[in-house]
Z-matrix of the N, CA and C atoms (Angstrom, degrees):
N
C 1 1.517
C 2 1.559 1 108.90
N 3 1.424 2 112.24 1 -45.35
C 4 1.456 3 120.25 2 179.98
C 5 1.459 4 111.77 3 -63.54
N 6 1.336 5 117.39 4 -42.08
C 7 1.453 6 123.84 5 178.57
C 8 1.498 7 113.40 6 -63.19
N 9 1.366 8 116.78 7 -39.10
C 10 1.347 9 124.44 8 179.16
C 11 1.487 10 111.80 9 -64.86
N 12 1.345 11 117.17 10 -44.20
C 13 1.444 12 124.63 11 176.81
C 14 1.458 13 108.54 12 -59.73
N 15 1.325 14 122.77 13 -47.09
C 16 1.488 15 125.11 14 -178.22
C 17 1.576 16 107.83 15 -61.23
N 18 1.324 17 115.93 16 -45.76
C 19 1.447 18 119.13 17 178.95
C 20 1.462 19 112.94 18 -60.87
N 21 1.370 20 118.97 19 -42.77
C 22 1.407 21 127.54 20 -179.01
C 23 1.606 22 110.48 21 -56.30
N 24 1.320 23 111.87 22 -47.65
C 25 1.436 24 119.47 23 177.77
C 26 1.550 25 112.42 24 -63.43
N 27 1.309 26 116.55 25 -39.13
C 28 1.424 27 117.71 26 177.48
C 29 1.491 28 112.81 27 -65.80
N 30 1.347 29 120.02 28 -42.40
C 31 1.417 30 124.05 29 174.51
C 32 1.556 31 111.38 30 -58.57
N 33 1.301 32 114.59 31 -43.47
C 34 1.457 33 116.45 32 176.37
C 35 1.513 34 113.59 33 -61.22
N 36 1.351 35 114.46 34 -39.19
C 37 1.453 36 115.65 35 176.11
C 38 1.467 37 114.33 36 -62.24
N 39 1.381 38 114.75 37 -38.57
C 40 1.434 39 120.43 38 177.10
C 41 1.599 40 111.70 39 -62.69
N 42 1.258 41 111.93 40 -46.11
C 43 1.527 42 114.63 41 176.83
C 44 1.451 43 112.29 42 -62.13
N 45 1.310 44 119.48 43 -35.88
C 46 1.468 45 121.37 44 178.99
C 47 1.481 46 108.05 45 -69.61
N 48 1.303 47 122.67 46 -32.38
C 49 1.462 48 125.37 47 -177.23
C 50 1.574 49 111.27 48 -69.62
N 51 1.397 50 115.02 49 -27.54
C 52 1.448 51 116.15 50 -174.63
C 53 1.550 52 112.91 51 -107.23
N 54 1.365 53 116.28 52 0.08
C 55 1.424 54 119.57 53 -174.18
C 56 1.542 55 116.71 54 -58.66
N 57 1.319 56 117.69 55 -26.44
C 58 1.477 57 122.97 56 -179.29
C 59 1.533 58 113.71 57 -89.03
N 60 1.400 59 114.73 58 -11.38
C 61 1.451 60 117.83 59 -174.29
C 62 1.523 61 112.74 60 -117.45
N 63 1.309 62 120.38 61 -27.00
C 64 1.410 63 122.27 62 -173.52
C 65 1.559 64 111.26 63 -81.60
N 66 1.323 65 116.08 64 128.01
C 67 1.447 66 121.76 65 176.61
C 68 1.540 67 107.91 66 -80.75
N 69 1.338 68 115.52 67 -41.14
C 70 1.480 69 121.10 68 -179.35
C 71 1.563 70 106.83 69 -142.36
N 72 1.291 71 114.82 70 147.95
C 73 1.465 72 121.40 71 172.31
C 74 1.515 73 109.88 72 -122.64
N 75 1.343 74 113.99 73 128.18
C 76 1.474 75 117.69 74 178.08
C 77 1.588 76 108.04 75 -114.05
N 78 1.372 77 109.48 76 119.32
C 79 1.469 78 112.28 77 -179.21
C 80 1.561 79 107.49 78 -107.12
N 81 1.331 80 115.41 79 125.70
C 82 1.445 81 117.57 80 -158.57
C 83 1.570 82 108.62 81 -101.00
N 84 1.280 83 116.44 82 47.77
C 85 1.498 84 123.17 83 170.51
C 86 1.445 85 114.50 84 81.91
N 87 1.363 86 113.43 85 172.18
C 88 1.447 87 122.70 86 -169.80
C 89 1.505 88 114.91 87 52.74
N 90 1.202 89 116.62 88 32.18
C 91 1.506 90 121.85 89 177.27
C 92 1.508 91 109.17 90 -60.10
N 93 1.346 92 117.03 91 -39.19
C 94 1.400 93 121.87 92 179.30
C 95 1.501 94 110.04 93 -115.91
N 96 1.354 95 117.88 94 152.21
C 97 1.468 96 119.45 95 -177.96
C 98 1.560 97 108.06 96 -66.67
N 99 1.291 98 117.15 97 -30.45
C 100 1.448 99 116.78 98 171.89
C 101 1.601 100 104.69 99 -160.48
N 102 1.329 101 118.88 100 147.36
C 103 1.430 102 123.52 101 -178.78
C 104 1.543 103 109.65 102 -144.77
N 105 1.248 104 113.84 103 128.54
C 106 1.519 105 119.32 104 178.92
C 107 1.540 106 105.20 105 -145.66
N 108 1.355 107 120.76 106 129.69
C 109 1.426 108 121.73 107 178.29
C 110 1.575 109 108.02 108 -112.28
N 111 1.385 110 112.47 109 113.98
C 112 1.388 111 118.43 110 166.18
C 113 1.535 112 107.57 111 -76.98
N 114 1.338 113 115.98 112 172.86
C 115 1.492 114 118.29 113 -176.24
C 116 1.495 115 109.70 114 -65.57
N 117 1.310 116 119.90 115 -26.99
C 118 1.526 117 122.81 116 -176.03
C 119 1.433 118 114.14 117 -129.34
N 120 1.419 119 117.36 118 6.95
C 121 1.417 120 119.63 119 -175.04
C 122 1.522 121 109.47 120 -138.33
N 123 1.353 122 116.11 121 135.36
C 124 1.496 123 121.69 122 171.74
C 125 1.488 124 109.50 123 -122.40
N 126 1.337 125 121.10 124 158.51
C 127 1.461 126 120.38 125 -170.42
C 128 1.540 127 110.39 126 -62.95
N 129 1.276 128 116.80 127 151.62
C 130 1.416 129 124.16 128 178.44
C 131 1.491 130 109.30 129 -71.03
N 132 1.379 131 115.05 130 145.79
C 133 1.467 132 119.21 131 173.33
C 134 1.519 133 111.60 132 101.49
N 135 1.342 134 114.15 133 -166.22
C 136 1.445 135 124.58 134 176.12
C 137 1.550 136 113.13 135 63.00
N 138 1.306 137 118.00 136 24.89
C 139 1.449 138 119.74 137 -176.02
C 140 1.537 139 112.63 138 -65.91
N 141 1.356 140 114.88 139 -39.13
C 142 1.479 141 115.65 140 -177.65
C 143 1.570 142 113.18 141 -65.14
N 144 1.343 143 112.36 142 -48.59
C 145 1.406 144 114.90 143 -178.18
C 146 1.538 145 117.45 144 -71.00
N 147 1.336 146 115.88 145 -31.69
C 148 1.452 147 118.51 146 173.20
C 149 1.485 148 110.88 147 -66.14
N 150 1.338 149 118.49 148 -39.45
C 151 1.474 150 121.33 149 178.07
C 152 1.475 151 111.22 150 -66.55
N 153 1.312 152 121.08 151 -31.81
C 154 1.461 153 122.53 152 179.86
C 155 1.563 154 108.09 153 -76.39
N 156 1.348 155 115.72 154 -36.25
C 157 1.514 156 115.94 155 173.09
C 158 1.490 157 112.12 156 -57.69
N 159 1.297 158 113.47 157 -44.93
C 160 1.487 159 119.69 158 -176.40
C 161 1.535 160 111.27 159 -64.13
N 162 1.394 161 114.78 160 -39.05
C 163 1.427 162 121.23 161 -179.61
C 164 1.512 163 109.73 162 -64.26
N 165 1.382 164 119.70 163 -46.27
C 166 1.399 165 122.99 164 -178.21
C 167 1.541 166 110.97 165 -63.51
N 168 1.368 167 118.53 166 -45.89
C 169 1.421 168 118.58 167 -176.18
C 170 1.485 169 110.36 168 -71.81
N 171 1.316 170 120.48 169 -29.73
C 172 1.484 171 124.79 170 174.72
C 173 1.508 172 109.68 171 -60.07
N 174 1.337 173 114.56 172 -36.69
C 175 1.490 174 120.49 173 -177.28
C 176 1.502 175 115.22 174 -89.92
N 177 1.373 176 115.25 175 9.55
C 178 1.485 177 122.09 176 172.77
C 179 1.556 178 115.52 177 98.33
N 180 1.337 179 118.96 178 1.83
C 181 1.452 180 118.47 179 174.13
C 182 1.475 181 113.16 180 -76.10
N 183 1.274 182 121.64 181 128.15
C 184 1.455 183 122.02 182 173.87
C 185 1.536 184 113.43 183 -78.75
N 186 1.309 185 118.09 184 126.24
C 187 1.412 186 117.94 185 177.36
C 188 1.553 187 109.30 186 -120.81
N 189 1.308 188 116.10 187 132.36
C 190 1.423 189 125.13 188 178.84
C 191 1.482 190 112.64 189 -118.93
N 192 1.235 191 122.11 190 140.45
C 193 1.513 192 125.34 191 174.11
C 194 1.535 193 107.35 192 -121.85
N 195 1.340 194 117.41 193 116.75
C 196 1.421 195 120.61 194 169.80
C 197 1.605 196 105.57 195 -91.25
N 198 1.270 197 117.29 196 115.78
C 199 1.510 198 118.41 197 -166.57
C 200 1.583 199 107.91 198 -66.61
N 201 1.302 200 113.63 199 147.38
C 202 1.400 201 121.09 200 176.50
C 203 1.535 202 111.77 201 -107.02
N 204 1.354 203 117.76 202 -173.94
C 205 1.452 204 121.68 203 -178.42
C 206 1.585 205 111.73 204 -70.28
N 207 1.296 206 116.18 205 -23.38
C 208 1.438 207 115.97 206 179.23
C 209 1.583 208 114.18 207 -93.02
N 210 1.318 209 117.44 208 -8.90
C 211 1.429 210 119.45 209 178.33
C 212 1.590 211 111.11 210 -134.33
N 213 1.319 212 113.33 211 30.92
C 214 1.468 213 117.04 212 -175.86
C 215 1.567 214 115.19 213 -70.17
N 216 1.366 215 114.32 214 -10.21
C 217 1.462 216 116.64 215 -179.29
C 218 1.570 217 110.25 216 -95.11
N 219 1.300 218 116.61 217 25.16
C 220 1.485 219 120.18 218 168.58
C 221 1.517 220 110.35 219 -60.51
N 222 1.400 221 114.81 220 140.60
C 223 1.404 222 118.37 221 174.30
C 224 1.478 223 109.69 222 -122.13
N 225 1.379 224 116.52 223 -110.74
C 226 1.501 225 117.62 224 -174.53
C 227 1.522 226 113.51 225 -116.10
N 228 1.366 227 116.30 226 3.34
C 229 1.405 228 118.14 227 -171.81
C 230 1.564 229 111.97 228 -65.09
N 231 1.394 230 117.99 229 -41.88
C 232 1.391 231 120.36 230 -177.37
C 233 1.556 232 112.43 231 -77.82
N 234 1.280 233 112.19 232 -23.95
C 235 1.511 234 121.37 233 171.06
C 236 1.591 235 109.23 234 -63.15
N 237 1.326 236 115.17 235 -51.69
C 238 1.448 237 120.47 236 -174.55
C 239 1.541 238 111.56 237 -76.31
N 240 1.330 239 118.20 238 -38.29
C 241 1.395 240 118.99 239 -173.98
C 242 1.579 241 113.54 240 -87.86
N 243 1.264 242 115.08 241 -34.69
C 244 1.460 243 123.12 242 -177.26
C 245 1.466 244 120.27 243 -111.02
N 246 1.372 245 116.71 244 -9.99
C 247 1.349 246 123.68 245 -179.12
C 248 1.560 247 111.90 246 66.63
N 249 1.326 248 117.41 247 37.04
C 250 1.402 249 122.84 248 179.32
C 251 1.513 250 111.46 249 -101.99
N 252 1.319 251 114.89 250 137.19
C 253 1.483 252 121.73 251 177.90
C 254 1.471 253 109.74 252 -80.84
N 255 1.336 254 117.14 253 122.98
C 256 1.528 255 120.64 254 177.68
C 257 1.505 256 109.52 255 -102.19
N 258 1.271 257 116.00 256 136.67
C 259 1.421 258 124.94 257 -177.19
C 260 1.618 259 108.41 258 -122.83
N 261 1.256 260 121.43 259 124.94
C 262 1.453 261 123.67 260 179.43
C 263 1.498 262 111.30 261 -95.71
N 264 1.281 263 120.26 262 -6.36
C 265 1.408 264 125.80 263 -174.92
C 266 1.549 265 106.97 264 -134.95
N 267 1.376 266 117.29 265 161.60
C 268 1.471 267 117.43 266 174.82
C 269 1.558 268 110.36 267 -64.65
N 270 1.302 269 116.42 268 153.04
C 271 1.474 270 121.67 269 -178.24
C 272 1.520 271 108.54 270 -124.25
N 273 1.328 272 115.72 271 157.15
C 274 1.459 273 120.11 272 172.48
C 275 1.553 274 110.63 273 -120.43
N 276 1.257 275 116.96 274 128.61
C 277 1.456 276 120.49 275 -176.30
C 278 1.533 277 107.78 276 -125.58
N 279 1.406 278 114.08 277 154.08
C 280 1.388 279 120.25 278 174.59
C 281 1.527 280 107.53 279 -117.55
N 282 1.397 281 115.83 280 128.77
C 283 1.433 282 124.76 281 178.95
C 284 1.547 283 107.50 282 -135.67
N 285 1.312 284 113.24 283 122.12
C 286 1.491 285 119.81 284 175.64
C 287 1.554 286 113.43 285 45.09
N 288 1.331 287 113.13 286 48.96
C 289 1.526 288 125.65 287 177.31
C 290 1.549 289 107.77 288 65.88
N 291 1.283 290 122.45 289 20.57
C 292 1.405 291 125.04 290 171.40
C 293 1.523 292 109.04 291 -110.38
N 294 1.381 293 116.18 292 136.19
C 295 1.435 294 117.60 293 177.66
C 296 1.520 295 110.35 294 -105.40
N 297 1.308 296 116.05 295 130.01
C 298 1.531 297 121.05 296 -174.73
C 299 1.422 298 107.87 297 -121.54
N 300 1.351 299 119.85 298 129.90
C 301 1.412 300 126.67 299 176.17
C 302 1.560 301 102.84 300 -101.01
N 303 1.293 302 116.56 301 122.09
C 304 1.492 303 118.75 302 -177.41
C 305 1.597 304 112.02 303 -124.84
N 306 1.282 305 117.44 304 132.64
C 307 1.376 306 123.07 305 178.08
C 308 1.549 307 112.11 306 -159.66
N 309 1.333 308 115.68 307 169.26
C 310 1.416 309 119.34 308 176.16
C 311 1.571 310 109.62 309 -73.27
N 312 1.336 311 111.49 310 -46.38
C 313 1.512 312 118.66 311 173.90
C 314 1.463 313 114.33 312 112.47
N 315 1.311 314 120.34 313 -12.83
C 316 1.521 315 125.34 314 -179.36
C 317 1.541 316 109.31 315 -61.04
N 318 1.375 317 116.40 316 127.49
C 319 1.404 318 120.25 317 173.45
C 320 1.562 319 113.44 318 84.35
N 321 1.299 320 118.03 319 -0.87
C 322 1.486 321 119.99 320 177.41
C 323 1.551 322 110.82 321 -90.05
N 324 1.312 323 113.48 322 146.79
C 325 1.468 324 119.86 323 178.29
C 326 1.508 325 110.16 324 78.02
N 327 1.346 326 117.30 325 177.60
C 328 1.438 327 123.24 326 -174.37
C 329 1.567 328 110.56 327 -72.02
N 330 1.271 329 115.54 328 172.28
C 331 1.458 330 122.14 329 178.82
C 332 1.483 331 117.09 330 71.38
N 333 1.265 332 117.83 331 -161.72
C 334 1.495 333 123.03 332 -175.75
C 335 1.497 334 115.65 333 48.18
N 336 1.387 335 115.48 334 40.26
C 337 1.514 336 118.45 335 -173.67
C 338 1.455 337 110.87 336 -62.89
N 339 1.320 338 122.37 337 -38.45
C 340 1.445 339 123.45 338 178.78
C 341 1.471 340 112.51 339 -60.87
N 342 1.342 341 112.60 340 -46.80
C 343 1.454 342 118.34 341 179.50
C 344 1.484 343 112.09 342 -63.42
N 345 1.327 344 121.72 343 -39.68
C 346 1.451 345 122.15 344 178.56
C 347 1.549 346 109.44 345 -62.63
N 348 1.261 347 118.35 346 -38.24
C 349 1.467 348 122.78 347 178.62
C 350 1.464 349 109.76 348 -64.69
N 351 1.339 350 121.44 349 -40.39
C 352 1.450 351 126.27 350 -177.54
C 353 1.554 352 105.29 351 -65.29
N 354 1.376 353 114.41 352 -47.37
C 355 1.424 354 117.77 353 -179.20
C 356 1.482 355 114.46 354 -58.89
N 357 1.262 356 118.80 355 -37.12
C 358 1.464 357 121.91 356 176.41
C 359 1.535 358 111.27 357 -63.84
N 360 1.270 359 116.19 358 -37.16
C 361 1.527 360 121.61 359 177.80
C 362 1.478 361 108.54 360 -66.79
N 363 1.392 362 114.16 361 -48.55
C 364 1.571 363 116.68 362 -175.37
C 365 1.462 364 111.51 363 -67.55
N 366 1.325 365 121.59 364 -26.61
C 367 1.407 366 123.76 365 -177.04
C 368 1.535 367 111.81 366 -90.92
N 369 1.301 368 118.60 367 -2.08
C 370 1.483 369 124.65 368 179.36
C 371 1.479 370 105.45 369 -71.24
N 372 1.313 371 119.38 370 134.24
C 373 1.462 372 121.80 371 179.21
C 374 1.530 373 113.40 372 -66.34
N 375 1.285 374 115.48 373 -38.04
C 376 1.473 375 119.38 374 178.36
C 377 1.487 376 111.03 375 -62.38
N 378 1.357 377 116.93 376 -41.62
C 379 1.454 378 119.21 377 -178.13
C 380 1.559 379 108.74 378 -69.41
N 381 1.271 380 115.58 379 -36.08
C 382 1.524 381 119.84 380 177.22
C 383 1.487 382 107.94 381 -62.82
N 384 1.317 383 119.04 382 -47.14
C 385 1.431 384 122.02 383 178.63
C 386 1.492 385 113.21 384 -55.99
N 387 1.370 386 116.68 385 -48.49
C 388 1.456 387 120.39 386 179.88
C 389 1.494 388 110.89 387 -58.34
N 390 1.334 389 118.10 388 -44.79
C 391 1.436 390 124.62 389 179.74
C 392 1.534 391 109.52 390 -59.25
N 393 1.301 392 117.84 391 -38.67
C 394 1.492 393 122.90 392 -175.71
C 395 1.529 394 107.55 393 -67.67
N 396 1.243 395 120.73 394 -20.43
C 397 1.501 396 124.04 395 -178.84
C 398 1.531 397 114.65 396 -75.86
N 399 1.368 398 113.21 397 -16.21
C 400 1.429 399 120.51 398 177.50
C 401 1.527 400 110.34 399 -74.99
N 402 1.280 401 119.34 400 146.27
C 403 1.469 402 120.01 401 173.35
C 404 1.549 403 110.42 402 -62.88
N 405 1.317 404 120.70 403 138.91
C 406 1.451 405 119.97 404 -179.96
C 407 1.554 406 114.90 405 -53.97
N 408 1.309 407 119.42 406 -33.06
C 409 1.442 408 117.70 407 178.68
C 410 1.489 409 111.55 408 -66.24
N 411 1.331 410 119.18 409 -31.11
C 412 1.456 411 121.25 410 176.69
C 413 1.460 412 112.33 411 -81.16
N 414 1.364 413 118.60 412 -46.02
C 415 1.468 414 121.44 413 -171.23
C 416 1.538 415 108.22 414 -72.65
N 417 1.257 416 123.47 415 -35.63
C 418 1.452 417 123.77 416 -179.68
C 419 1.550 418 110.17 417 -71.43
N 420 1.313 419 116.64 418 -37.35
C 421 1.483 420 118.89 419 177.93
C 422 1.498 421 110.18 420 -63.80
N 423 1.349 422 118.85 421 -44.36
C 424 1.493 423 122.85 422 175.07
C 425 1.503 424 111.26 423 -61.32
N 426 1.329 425 114.82 424 -40.31
C 427 1.510 426 117.06 425 -173.13
C 428 1.524 427 109.21 426 -71.13
N 429 1.321 428 118.76 427 -40.36
C 430 1.398 429 121.04 428 -178.89
C 431 1.521 430 108.98 429 -66.99
N 432 1.315 431 120.42 430 -38.54
C 433 1.418 432 122.10 431 178.64
C 434 1.506 433 109.37 432 -62.67
N 435 1.358 434 119.43 433 -45.08
C 436 1.405 435 122.03 434 176.44
C 437 1.506 436 113.92 435 -61.17
N 438 1.335 437 115.62 436 -41.39
C 439 1.449 438 125.40 437 -179.55
C 440 1.546 439 110.73 438 -59.43
N 441 1.281 440 117.51 439 -50.15
C 442 1.479 441 121.43 440 -179.61
C 443 1.514 442 110.59 441 -61.07
N 444 1.307 443 119.13 442 -41.54
C 445 1.453 444 122.63 443 -179.43
C 446 1.510 445 108.04 444 -67.55
N 447 1.357 446 119.34 445 -39.22
C 448 1.434 447 121.43 446 178.05
C 449 1.476 448 115.85 447 -62.69
N 450 1.371 449 116.15 448 -41.26
C 451 1.404 450 122.89 449 175.43
C 452 1.546 451 114.46 450 -59.60
N 453 1.278 452 112.41 451 -47.23
C 454 1.510 453 120.28 452 -177.54
C 455 1.570 454 107.85 453 -63.72
N 456 1.285 455 114.18 454 -45.73
C 457 1.460 456 118.81 455 -177.66
C 458 1.540 457 113.29 456 -70.77
N 459 1.319 458 117.27 457 -35.12
C 460 1.463 459 119.53 458 -170.90
C 461 1.495 460 116.08 459 -92.40
N 462 1.359 461 118.67 460 -3.87
C 463 1.470 462 118.21 461 -179.32
C 464 1.497 463 111.72 462 -93.43
N 465 1.316 464 116.12 463 121.71
C 466 1.495 465 123.59 464 170.77
C 467 1.465 466 110.05 465 -111.67
N 468 1.380 467 118.02 466 117.84
C 469 1.446 468 118.30 467 -167.85
C 470 1.493 469 118.41 468 -75.17
N 471 1.365 470 116.51 469 -17.73
C 472 1.398 471 121.58 470 -174.26
C 473 1.548 472 113.48 471 -112.00
N 474 1.306 473 117.74 472 153.62
C 475 1.397 474 123.80 473 173.77
C 476 1.538 475 109.63 474 -62.71
N 477 1.329 476 120.84 475 130.08
C 478 1.426 477 124.60 476 -169.03
C 479 1.609 478 113.14 477 -97.92
N 480 1.326 479 111.75 478 -6.42
C 481 1.486 480 115.93 479 -178.64
C 482 1.571 481 108.08 480 96.03
N 483 1.382 482 115.62 481 159.39
C 484 1.443 483 118.64 482 -173.97
C 485 1.508 484 114.77 483 -64.23
N 486 1.280 485 120.78 484 -27.57
C 487 1.434 486 125.00 485 178.30
C 488 1.488 487 115.46 486 -73.33
N 489 1.316 488 118.18 487 -21.91
C 490 1.504 489 121.63 488 -179.34
C 491 1.517 490 113.02 489 -111.51
N 492 1.295 491 116.63 490 -15.05
C 493 1.535 492 117.31 491 178.47
C 494 1.500 493 109.65 492 -80.91
N 495 1.322 494 115.52 493 104.31
C 496 1.463 495 121.37 494 -171.14
C 497 1.525 496 111.37 495 -63.99
N 498 1.349 497 117.10 496 -39.24
C 499 1.494 498 118.29 497 179.09
C 500 1.536 499 113.53 498 -68.73
N 501 1.346 500 114.24 499 -34.71
C 502 1.427 501 117.27 500 173.48
C 503 1.478 502 114.06 501 -61.56
N 504 1.353 503 112.88 502 -43.60
C 505 1.468 504 117.65 503 176.35
C 506 1.545 505 113.61 504 -62.54
N 507 1.301 506 114.36 505 -40.12
C 508 1.502 507 119.00 506 173.45
C 509 1.502 508 108.54 507 -56.58
N 510 1.287 509 118.62 508 -49.99
C 511 1.545 510 120.24 509 -176.38
C 512 1.542 511 109.79 510 -58.55
N 513 1.295 512 115.11 511 -45.86
C 514 1.521 513 118.03 512 -176.36
C 515 1.503 514 109.15 513 -61.87
N 516 1.335 515 114.77 514 -47.08
C 517 1.571 516 115.87 515 -176.75
C 518 1.470 517 109.95 516 -69.60
N 519 1.351 518 117.19 517 -39.86
C 520 1.505 519 119.86 518 -178.42
C 521 1.483 520 113.23 519 -65.51
N 522 1.358 521 116.60 520 -35.73
C 523 1.408 522 121.94 521 -178.40
C 524 1.530 523 114.00 522 -65.65
N 525 1.316 524 118.70 523 -29.43
C 526 1.403 525 120.20 524 -176.21
C 527 1.594 526 110.28 525 -60.10
N 528 1.320 527 116.23 526 -32.04
C 529 1.498 528 119.96 527 176.26
C 530 1.504 529 113.18 528 -103.08
N 531 1.301 530 119.63 529 1.79
C 532 1.459 531 124.03 530 -178.60
C 533 1.537 532 112.28 531 -138.26
N 534 1.371 533 112.04 532 58.78
C 535 1.468 534 117.84 533 -171.47
C 536 1.558 535 113.26 534 -72.17
N 537 1.391 536 115.73 535 -1.91
C 538 1.421 537 116.59 536 174.74
C 539 1.491 538 116.65 537 -78.58
N 540 1.311 539 116.59 538 -11.31
C 541 1.453 540 125.62 539 -176.82
C 542 1.541 541 107.69 540 -74.13
N 543 1.305 542 115.66 541 132.07
C 544 1.456 543 121.46 542 177.07
C 545 1.516 544 112.85 543 -103.78
N 546 1.319 545 117.10 544 -29.35
C 547 1.437 546 119.70 545 179.37
C 548 1.491 547 110.97 546 -142.61
N 549 1.285 548 117.59 547 133.96
C 550 1.433 549 124.92 548 167.28
C 551 1.516 550 106.58 549 -99.02
N 552 1.300 551 117.88 550 128.02
C 553 1.489 552 121.82 551 -178.24
C 554 1.519 553 112.87 552 -124.23
N 555 1.259 554 117.83 553 114.74
C 556 1.462 555 120.57 554 -172.99
C 557 1.555 556 110.44 555 -133.80
N 558 1.296 557 114.00 556 163.45
C 559 1.502 558 124.27 557 169.69
C 560 1.502 559 106.97 558 -113.15
N 561 1.354 560 117.68 559 -132.87
C 562 1.479 561 129.19 560 170.23
C 563 1.554 562 112.32 561 66.84
N 564 1.291 563 117.30 562 -35.84
C 565 1.500 564 120.42 563 -171.29
C 566 1.501 565 109.51 564 -79.17
N 567 1.329 566 120.61 565 -22.86
C 568 1.488 567 123.08 566 -179.18
C 569 1.515 568 113.38 567 65.75
N 570 1.329 569 117.66 568 19.77
C 571 1.452 570 120.24 569 179.73
C 572 1.573 571 107.51 570 -142.11
N 573 1.366 572 115.21 571 122.96
C 574 1.459 573 120.40 572 178.38
C 575 1.546 574 109.85 573 -60.95
N 576 1.362 575 118.05 574 120.91
C 577 1.510 576 122.92 575 -178.51
C 578 1.484 577 108.26 576 -133.79
N 579 1.429 578 116.40 577 144.33
C 580 1.331 579 121.72 578 171.21
C 581 1.573 580 104.86 579 -137.61
N 582 1.344 581 114.87 580 102.02
C 583 1.490 582 120.80 581 -174.03
C 584 1.446 583 112.26 582 -118.26
N 585 1.346 584 119.63 583 135.67
C 586 1.369 585 126.03 584 177.16
C 587 1.533 586 109.56 585 -76.76
N 588 1.327 587 116.06 586 123.79
C 589 1.530 588 121.08 587 174.06
C 590 1.474 589 111.64 588 -97.54
N 591 1.328 590 116.84 589 -41.44
C 592 1.457 591 125.32 590 178.79
C 593 1.509 592 108.61 591 -152.39
N 594 1.365 593 115.47 592 172.72
C 595 1.472 594 119.73 593 -179.90
C 596 1.562 595 110.97 594 -48.22
N 597 1.303 596 116.20 595 -39.32
C 598 1.465 597 119.92 596 -173.52
C 599 1.454 598 110.71 597 -122.92
N 600 1.333 599 117.83 598 35.75
C 601 1.474 600 123.91 599 -179.50
C 602 1.524 601 112.05 600 -151.08
N 603 1.360 602 116.62 601 132.91
C 604 1.430 603 119.01 602 179.66
C 605 1.543 604 110.24 603 -134.41
N 606 1.301 605 117.81 604 152.50
C 607 1.457 606 120.27 605 174.06
C 608 1.524 607 106.55 606 -109.26
N 609 1.423 608 113.41 607 122.04
C 610 1.397 609 120.58 608 179.54
C 611 1.480 610 113.46 609 -112.40
N 612 1.310 611 120.16 610 124.55
C 613 1.432 612 119.88 611 175.83
C 614 1.524 613 108.72 612 -107.93
N 615 1.297 614 117.94 613 127.87
C 616 1.507 615 120.42 614 -173.50
C 617 1.452 616 117.03 615 -75.66
N 618 1.441 617 120.43 616 -6.40
C 619 1.356 618 121.28 617 178.69
C 620 1.490 619 114.47 618 80.94
N 621 1.332 620 116.44 619 -134.58
C 622 1.486 621 119.15 620 178.24
C 623 1.593 622 109.41 621 -157.60
N 624 1.306 623 108.44 622 175.47
C 625 1.465 624 115.70 623 179.62
C 626 1.599 625 110.73 624 -116.48
N 627 1.352 626 112.70 625 30.69
C 628 1.442 627 120.23 626 175.49
C 629 1.568 628 107.99 627 -106.05
N 630 1.331 629 114.51 628 -45.77
C 631 1.445 630 116.56 629 178.20
C 632 1.515 631 115.71 630 -118.31
N 633 1.354 632 116.55 631 -26.92
C 634 1.440 633 119.14 632 -171.21
C 635 1.636 634 116.14 633 -107.74
N 636 1.284 635 112.58 634 -24.14
C 637 1.544 636 119.08 635 -179.82
C 638 1.576 637 108.52 636 49.30
N 639 1.358 638 114.16 637 50.26
C 640 1.439 639 122.82 638 -174.04
C 641 1.548 640 110.37 639 -109.32
N 642 1.356 641 111.26 640 155.04
C 643 1.454 642 118.18 641 179.09
C 644 1.555 643 107.58 642 -159.46
N 645 1.285 644 115.71 643 168.55
C 646 1.390 645 122.52 644 -175.21
C 647 1.595 646 111.44 645 -118.54
N 648 1.289 647 115.75 646 137.11
C 649 1.453 648 120.45 647 -178.34
C 650 1.598 649 110.20 648 -121.18
N 651 1.260 650 114.20 649 127.87
C 652 1.450 651 120.08 650 173.26
C 653 1.499 652 111.31 651 -99.04
N 654 1.383 653 117.82 652 123.73
C 655 1.470 654 122.59 653 -172.60
C 656 1.503 655 108.23 654 -105.84
N 657 1.296 656 123.18 655 20.92
C 658 1.459 657 128.55 656 179.53
C 659 1.519 658 111.06 657 91.35
N 660 1.310 659 118.71 658 -14.60
C 661 1.431 660 119.53 659 179.43
C 662 1.584 661 110.92 660 -129.61
N 663 1.369 662 114.27 661 -39.00
C 664 1.433 663 121.37 662 -171.49
C 665 1.484 664 111.48 663 -133.67
N 666 1.347 665 115.48 664 152.64
C 667 1.461 666 117.69 665 170.06
C 668 1.499 667 110.49 666 -110.81
N 669 1.338 668 116.92 667 131.29
C 670 1.440 669 123.78 668 -171.12
C 671 1.555 670 106.14 669 -129.10
N 672 1.401 671 112.55 670 131.98
C 673 1.420 672 119.72 671 171.86
C 674 1.554 673 110.93 672 -69.45
N 675 1.280 674 116.48 673 138.14
C 676 1.543 675 121.34 674 178.13
C 677 1.469 676 109.78 675 -137.38
N 678 1.358 677 118.73 676 158.45
C 679 1.495 678 123.33 677 -178.58
C 680 1.501 679 109.78 678 -123.51
N 681 1.289 680 113.22 679 137.54
C 682 1.516 681 117.50 680 -179.14
C 683 1.530 682 108.81 681 -95.33
N 684 1.275 683 112.66 682 124.72
C 685 1.517 684 118.15 683 -176.73
C 686 1.599 685 102.71 684 -130.46
N 687 1.359 686 110.98 685 113.74
C 688 1.482 687 115.92 686 174.05
C 689 1.522 688 107.95 687 -161.27
């Protein structure tokens, strides 16, 4: 809990540092360790970061969240309270004649068969309804237990090479039929990466805010990985 609070304050400091310069902010999922919205209940905590989101959107900054595997049960709470646009699938945007494909990255590419099966279960409406019948004290305790195990099991600290990096393989295969894309931008991997896909196309992974405190900046021509130190 203490580590999460420190991390939350650091993210808020980063958001505060970019609020006068950023036209749009894209958050690539797993913003929360776990998120589930009952009809009348939202998870406890996150007051600082939610307040900063609201401040930025009130001042004209667009914030988008592409949901990740830890927060895929987002509904309309953040849209209504913080004016954040929620995306449940990857999106493609055009900025200054550059085409950017943006997603969390979970379930893309070959491999991860067990994870893809779990995601199908979690996105099933019946399964979501059954989960909602549990009391929040019980459901959130179970969810956080699963989430911690998932993070520990799913994080690989080193680059695995082109043949084993599933998101890189996805980019290479996807680019064959979508050569207009200049940048693939993903999270999920928890490792900052900048990989050449073609002469005019790169795969950027934004890393995480657990170990790297990394993010990507688009300067109208190029996307560059940067690291927040404060």
